N, C-alpha and C positions, 0 to 999 in steps of 0.2 A: 504494500500500500504506500504509494508515493507520498500522500499527504501526511501519513503518520511518520514516515521517515524524515520528511522536512521539518516537521514540528519537533520530533525528538532531537534532531540536530540543533535547532534553534534553542530549545530549552537546555540542551546539554552544554552549549557554549556559555550560557549564563552560569550554569552549575560549575563550570571550570573556572570562571572569573571570580566568583564570590570569594573563595578561599584565598585567591591571589591578592585581591583588594585588601583583605584583612591581614595578610601575612606580615608578621613582625611588628604590628602596630600595638602601642600601649593602650590602656583604657582611656587615657587622656586624649590620645590621637583619635580614637574611635568616637569620642563624645565631642570633640572640638567642632565648632561651627565658625565658618568664615566671618559671619556677622549675625546679629540677633534675628534676622529674618531667614537665615539659611538653615538647611538640614545638615545634620551630622552624618558621618559614614554609618554609624550604628543605626540611626533612625532609618536611613535609606535602605540598608540591607534588611532590617526588620520589616519595613514597609513592603519591599518587593517580595519578600518571603510570604508575608501575610496575604497580599493580593493573590499571589499564585496559589497559595493554599486554599483560600476562600473560593476563588473562582474555579479552580480545577475540581474541588469537592462538589461545587454546584454542577459542573459538567457531568461528573460521575454519579451524582445523587448520593454522595457519601459524606461522612463526617470529616472535619478538618483534623490534620495531625496536631494542630495547635491545641486542641482539646483532648483528643483521644490518646495522645502520647505524653501528655503532661507538660507541654512547653509553656502554656499560659502560666502555670504555677512556677515553673523555673525562672521565667522572665520577671514575674512579680510587678508588672507595669501598673501605673495608676489609671489606666484607661479601662473602659468597659471591655469585658472578656472578648466580645465579638469585634472590637475595633481592629482596623487594619491600616489606619493612618490617612485614609482618603478624607480630604477636607480639614486635616489638622491645621490649627493655627500655629504661628511661631511659638506661642506660649506652651501649647501642647507638645510641640517638638522639643522644647527646652526641658520638659518633664521626663523625657526619655533618658534613663540613667544606666543602661546596660552597656558597659564597655568591654565585656568579656568576648573576645574574638572567637573563642572556642564554642561558646554558647550560641552566638550568632551563626557561625559556620555550621554547627551541628543541627540547628533548626532548619537552616536552608537545605542541608544535605537530606534531611528527612523529607522535606517538602519535595525536593527534586526527585527523590526515589519514588515517592507516591505519584508525582507527575508522570514519570516514565511509565509506571504501571498503567495509569489511566490512558495515556496517549497510545501506548502500544496496543491496548485492547480495543480501541475505537474501530467501529465498522464504518463503511461509507454512509450508511443510513444515519449513524449517530451525528454526523456533521450537520444534518438538516434539522435535528431535534431542537425545539425551543427550550432554552434553559433560563430565560429571564423575560417575564412579561411586563416588567415595569417600564419598558421603553417602547417607542413607536417608530419603526416596527419592532416587534419582539426580537430578542437576541437569540440567534442560533448558537449551537456549540461551536461551529466553525468561526463565526464572528467573535465569540468570546475568546477562543484560543488565540486568534491573531491579535486581539486587543491585549491579552496578557503578555504575549511575546513582546509586543511594542512597549508596554509599560515597564516590564522588568529589564529589558535591554536599555531603555533610557536610564533607569535608576542605577543599574550597575555601572554605567558610564559616568553618571553623576558622582557616584561614590568614588570611582577612580579619580575623577577630577578633583574632588575635595581632598583625597589623599595627596595628590600632587601639590595642592595649595598648602596643606599642612606640612609636608616635607620642606617646602621652601620657607615656610614660617619659622620652622625650628632649625633650619640650616642642615637638613639631612637629605640625602638622595639614596633611594633604594635601587634605582635603576629600573623600577617597575614600569613597564610600558603598556600594560593592559592587554597583553596577549598571552594566551595559554600555550 
């Protein structure tokens, strides 16, 4: 199935980049924000993982790993349990206090593994299935999957950009170029 293969490749590329973005960063690096209105690396990685988890669970008609595998408790965030960061204000972003690279990478790895299972099992008919009726026109699984790929690709790139800003801020260069 060509569509499945393309989507697996796209999701897999983000799964390769997330640990690279986080590699060798301190808690302070992960929580640093270029200014009061900007997102931190930690928030960006959490947000992209939450969106992928939420939306792919919706495509599969399944529960999110955020709740089923105890990630919500491990993160201990001050947000509602179902929050995924969409629409967060700068003040809400500032409340994000998880600087643990291992925790962030671990959650995303769990999400990526579940995403792989879901996408690999899709049939051609699944792509036309309506997964969200809150929009006009209603959202099909195909549209939702492309939307998620678009969103997470942007956010992993943003996290890499913030990493580069942080490295210049502290006079450090890892040589990270954003490629796996």
